[in-house]
C-alpha positions as a LaTeX table, in Angstrom:
\begin{tabular}{lrrr}
\hline
Residue & $x$ (\AA) & $y$ (\AA) & $z$ (\AA) \\
\hline
Met1 & $-65.24$ & 9.52 & 25.49 \\
Thr2 & $-65.45$ & 5.99 & 27.47 \\
Lys3 & $-63.58$ & 6.40 & 30.56 \\
Cys4 & $-61.76$ & 2.88 & 30.88 \\
Ile5 & $-59.26$ & 1.51 & 34.17 \\
Val6 & $-57.19$ & $-1.21$ & 34.41 \\
Val7 & $-56.70$ & $-3.44$ & 37.42 \\
Gly8 & $-53.60$ & $-5.24$ & 38.52 \\
Leu9 & $-53.04$ & $-6.82$ & 42.00 \\
Asn10 & $-49.89$ & $-5.17$ & 43.11 \\
Pro11 & $-47.25$ & $-2.61$ & 42.33 \\
Gly12 & $-44.44$ & $-4.57$ & 40.25 \\
Thr13 & $-42.24$ & $-4.05$ & 37.64 \\
Gly14 & $-42.28$ & $-2.15$ & 34.42 \\
Ala15 & $-42.35$ & $-4.74$ & 32.42 \\
Ser16 & $-45.85$ & $-5.90$ & 32.20 \\
Val17 & $-47.19$ & $-2.39$ & 31.19 \\
Lys18 & $-45.13$ & $-2.06$ & 28.13 \\
Arg19 & $-46.46$ & $-5.26$ & 27.22 \\
Phe20 & $-49.70$ & $-4.05$ & 27.92 \\
Asn21 & $-49.33$ & $-0.57$ & 26.32 \\
Lys22 & $-48.22$ & $-2.82$ & 23.02 \\
Trp23 & $-51.94$ & $-4.44$ & 23.41 \\
Cys24 & $-53.46$ & $-1.19$ & 23.99 \\
Asp25 & $-52.25$ & 0.58 & 20.85 \\
Glu26 & $-53.80$ & $-2.95$ & 18.90 \\
Ile27 & $-56.93$ & $-2.36$ & 20.65 \\
Gly28 & $-56.99$ & 1.92 & 19.94 \\
Ile29 & $-57.15$ & 2.81 & 23.53 \\
Ser30 & $-54.99$ & 5.86 & 23.61 \\
Tyr31 & $-55.66$ & 6.81 & 27.45 \\
Tyr32 & $-56.45$ & 4.64 & 30.58 \\
Ser33 & $-56.21$ & 4.82 & 34.35 \\
Phe34 & $-54.67$ & 1.87 & 36.40 \\
Thr35 & $-55.14$ & 0.87 & 39.99 \\
Asn36 & $-53.82$ & $-2.27$ & 41.68 \\
Met37 & $-56.14$ & $-4.52$ & 44.17 \\
Ser38 & $-53.43$ & $-3.17$ & 46.95 \\
Ser39 & $-51.02$ & $-1.01$ & 47.59 \\
Asp40 & $-48.47$ & $-3.43$ & 49.38 \\
Pro41 & $-45.49$ & $-4.80$ & 47.13 \\
Lys42 & $-45.49$ & $-7.82$ & 49.26 \\
Trp43 & $-49.33$ & $-8.95$ & 49.73 \\
Asp44 & $-49.58$ & $-12.65$ & 49.04 \\
Phe45 & $-52.59$ & $-12.08$ & 47.12 \\
Thr46 & $-55.31$ & $-13.54$ & 49.28 \\
Leu47 & $-58.73$ & $-11.65$ & 50.00 \\
Lys48 & $-58.65$ & $-12.17$ & 53.86 \\
Thr49 & $-55.11$ & $-10.06$ & 53.86 \\
Leu50 & $-56.19$ & $-7.58$ & 51.69 \\
Asp51 & $-56.44$ & $-4.26$ & 53.32 \\
Glu52 & $-60.33$ & $-2.97$ & 53.88 \\
Asn53 & $-58.40$ & 0.77 & 53.18 \\
Asp54 & $-57.48$ & $-0.53$ & 49.53 \\
Lys55 & $-60.54$ & $-2.49$ & 49.31 \\
Arg56 & $-62.67$ & 0.49 & 49.93 \\
Ser57 & $-60.59$ & 2.79 & 48.08 \\
Leu58 & $-60.68$ & 0.35 & 44.98 \\
Cys59 & $-64.65$ & 0.37 & 44.86 \\
Thr60 & $-64.51$ & 3.83 & 45.06 \\
Ile61 & $-62.25$ & 4.28 & 42.29 \\
Leu62 & $-63.91$ & 1.77 & 39.77 \\
Asp63 & $-67.23$ & 3.14 & 40.07 \\
Gln64 & $-65.73$ & 6.27 & 38.42 \\
Tyr65 & $-65.36$ & 4.29 & 35.15 \\
Asp66 & $-67.54$ & 2.87 & 32.73 \\
Arg67 & $-65.15$ & 0.07 & 31.57 \\
Ile68 & $-62.83$ & $-2.21$ & 33.97 \\
Ile69 & $-60.47$ & $-4.11$ & 32.14 \\
Cys70 & $-58.69$ & $-6.65$ & 34.61 \\
Trp71 & $-55.54$ & $-8.57$ & 34.61 \\
Gly72 & $-55.63$ & $-11.78$ & 34.72 \\
Asp73 & $-57.84$ & $-14.36$ & 36.05 \\
Lys74 & $-57.44$ & $-13.72$ & 40.13 \\
Val75 & $-58.34$ & $-10.13$ & 40.07 \\
Ser76 & $-61.24$ & $-11.01$ & 37.70 \\
Asn77 & $-62.51$ & $-13.23$ & 40.61 \\
Tyr78 & $-61.87$ & $-10.48$ & 43.51 \\
Leu79 & $-64.19$ & $-8.12$ & 41.97 \\
Lys80 & $-67.01$ & $-10.52$ & 41.29 \\
Lys81 & $-66.68$ & $-10.97$ & 45.38 \\
Phe82 & $-67.02$ & $-7.42$ & 45.37 \\
Gly83 & $-70.04$ & $-7.37$ & 43.46 \\
Tyr84 & $-68.60$ & $-6.23$ & 39.74 \\
Thr85 & $-69.73$ & $-7.93$ & 36.68 \\
Asn86 & $-69.00$ & $-5.60$ & 34.19 \\
Phe87 & $-65.82$ & $-6.09$ & 33.44 \\
Phe88 & $-62.92$ & $-7.72$ & 30.75 \\
Val89 & $-60.50$ & $-9.91$ & 31.85 \\
Met90 & $-57.22$ & $-10.02$ & 29.83 \\
Pro91 & $-54.41$ & $-12.44$ & 30.25 \\
His92 & $-51.82$ & $-10.74$ & 32.95 \\
Pro93 & $-48.90$ & $-9.04$ & 30.48 \\
Ser94 & $-46.31$ & $-10.34$ & 32.99 \\
Gly95 & $-43.14$ & $-12.45$ & 31.03 \\
Leu96 & $-44.33$ & $-15.33$ & 33.68 \\
Asn97 & $-47.85$ & $-15.72$ & 32.04 \\
Arg98 & $-47.62$ & $-18.29$ & 29.82 \\
Lys99 & $-50.60$ & $-17.71$ & 28.16 \\
Ile100 & $-49.48$ & $-15.19$ & 26.44 \\
Asn101 & $-46.61$ & $-17.26$ & 24.18 \\
Asp102 & $-49.81$ & $-18.19$ & 22.05 \\
Thr103 & $-50.07$ & $-15.56$ & 20.16 \\
Glu104 & $-53.35$ & $-16.55$ & 18.28 \\
Tyr105 & $-54.48$ & $-16.56$ & 21.95 \\
Val106 & $-53.46$ & $-12.83$ & 22.56 \\
Ser107 & $-54.42$ & $-11.78$ & 19.61 \\
Lys108 & $-58.31$ & $-13.30$ & 20.32 \\
Lys109 & $-58.27$ & $-11.31$ & 23.79 \\
Ile110 & $-57.38$ & $-8.31$ & 21.73 \\
Asn111 & $-60.16$ & $-8.44$ & 19.77 \\
Glu112 & $-62.72$ & $-9.28$ & 22.77 \\
Cys113 & $-60.97$ & $-6.60$ & 24.07 \\
Lys114 & $-61.98$ & $-3.98$ & 20.97 \\
Asp115 & $-65.62$ & $-5.10$ & 21.19 \\
Tyr116 & $-65.95$ & $-4.33$ & 25.40 \\
Ile117 & $-64.54$ & $-0.85$ & 24.72 \\
Leu118 & $-66.43$ & 0.03 & 22.13 \\
\hline
\end{tabular}
C-alpha cells in the first residue's frame, strides 16, 4: 500500500479539508496523513521566518512517505528548497483560490494526481 502525505502551509479552517476529501474520493485515496509546513497559525509564509524545529520535523515526517501531495505552489516551492523533487502539486483547496472555480482545471489535476498516486 502506498503511504501518502498531504502538506499544507499552516493550520487553517476545515473547509479546505472537506473540499480536498471530496477530491480524494475522485482520486481514489481512502487514507492519507496530513501535516503543515508550520505549526504557527500566524506564520507569515516566508521561509526566513519558518521555525527551524518545524522544518526539521517536516523533513523527518516526509521521509517516511512514498507519495507527497502539496497544497499549492508555495508549499511545492519550499519543498524544492528543502531538496524534495518527488511530489505532486494540487491546487490549494481554499475557497479563496480562484483556480478551483475552473472545473476543467480541477478535473485535470485530479486525473494527474491519480497517475502520480498509482
